[in-house]
N, C-alpha and C positions, 0 to 999 in steps of 0.2 A: 541982592546978593545970595539970599537963601535959595532963590529959584535956580540960579546958576549951579549951585552946589547940588541941589536935588536932581537937576537935569543931567549934570555930569555923572553923578552916581548911577542914575538910571542907564545912561549910555554905557558905562563900564560894565554894569550887570548884564545888560542885553548883549554886549559885545563878547563878554566872557561866556555866556550861555550859548551863543552862536558858535563859538570855538569848540565847545564841548560836543555840540550836536553834529559837528561835521564828520566825526569819525564813524566807522561802522561798528555796530555792536551785535551781540547775540543774546537773545532772551530764551530762557528755558522755562517752560511752564510745567509745574509739578502739580498734578491733581489726581483725585480719586477716579478710578475707572467708571464709577457710577455717575459721575457728572457728565461724562461723554454719552453714556447710555440715556440719561435724561434729556440731553440736548437732541439726540437722534429721535427719541420718542416725541418730543415737542415738534420737531420738523415734520414727522410723519402725520401727526394729528393736524397740524396747520395746513399741510398739503391736501389732506382729505376733506377738510371742512368746507372750503370754497365760499365762505360767507364772511362778512365783516359787520360790525355794528353800524346801524344807520336808522333810517326812518321810512315809514310808509303811511299812507292814508287809509284808515279803516273805514270802509264804506258800509259794511253790514256786519251785524253780530246778533245771533238769535239761537235759542235752544228749544223753541216751542214746537208745536205741531206744524208739519210741513216746512220746517226750517231748511231742510236740504233743498227742496224745490225753490224756495225763496232765494237762498244763497246762490244757487245755480242761475236763476233768473237775473239777479243783480250782476253776477260775474259775466254772463253772456251779453247783457245790455251794455255794461261798461266796455267790454272788448269791442263791440260795434261802434260805440261813440268815440273811443280813444284807442285805436289800433296800435299806436306807437308806444303806449305805456303798458308795461307788464302788470298783469292782475293775477292774484293768487287766491284760490279758494282752499281753506283748510278746515279740518275738523279735529277738535280736541274735546273729547266727551265732556259734557253733552252739547258743546257749542260749535256752530258753524260760523266762520269768519270769512269775509272777503276784504282783501287788502290790495292796494294799488301802489305801484312805483317802487323804485330802488334808489332812495335818496341818501346822499352822504350827510347832508345837513338838514336840520329842522326847517330852515328857511326855504329850501327847495321844496320840501313836502308841503309847506304852507301855501306856496304858489299854486300847487295842484289843488289843494283844499279850496282855495278861493275860486278856482275855475269850476270845480264840480259841486260847490255848495248849493247852487240852485236845484240841481237834480238830486243831490244826496244831502239833505239838510242835517242829518244826524252824523255825518262823517266827521272824523277828527284825526289828528296826527298822532302816531304812536311809534315808540322806539321798537325796532325789530332787527333781526339779523337779515341783511340784504345780500343779494347775489353780487359777486365781484363784477366791477365794470369791465367791459371788453378792453383788451389790450391790443393796440395796433402797432405793427412794425412801421418803420419810417416809409417804406414803400406803400403800405396800405394807407397811411396818412396822406401821402401825396395824391393818391387816387381819390380819397375823400375830399381833399381840398379842391381838386380839379372839378369834381362833380358839383360842389357847392358854388363854384364860380360860373357855371353855365347859366344862361338866361332862362 
């Protein structure tokens, strides 16, 4: 009996709320002008950044003698072996780093790490800002799907 009462009350409440929501209303937001300025500033910074948090595989890290030549060598070698994976050489005094990939998840980066581990035994996964993935229009996706279906 209690269940019927609870269900009946719930029905009446939901029916009543539905009746209230049917009408059209008007909402006026009153806010300080500085809030809008902060929102616009945030949008400008976000549009300029073009990166998101993600993961890469660090292949090389050194600050010793000839570290620039070693880093360049690792970078070029990786590019030859894996032309489809982006690789980045960076310098932040006094260290040279070579990192590969633009992965959204640690798991994706670990897959690459397992693949390159024999050639780069000191490699490891590291959190980094990654480049945004390419965005395709529906027409471009159709072309990509057609190309992948060809034998």
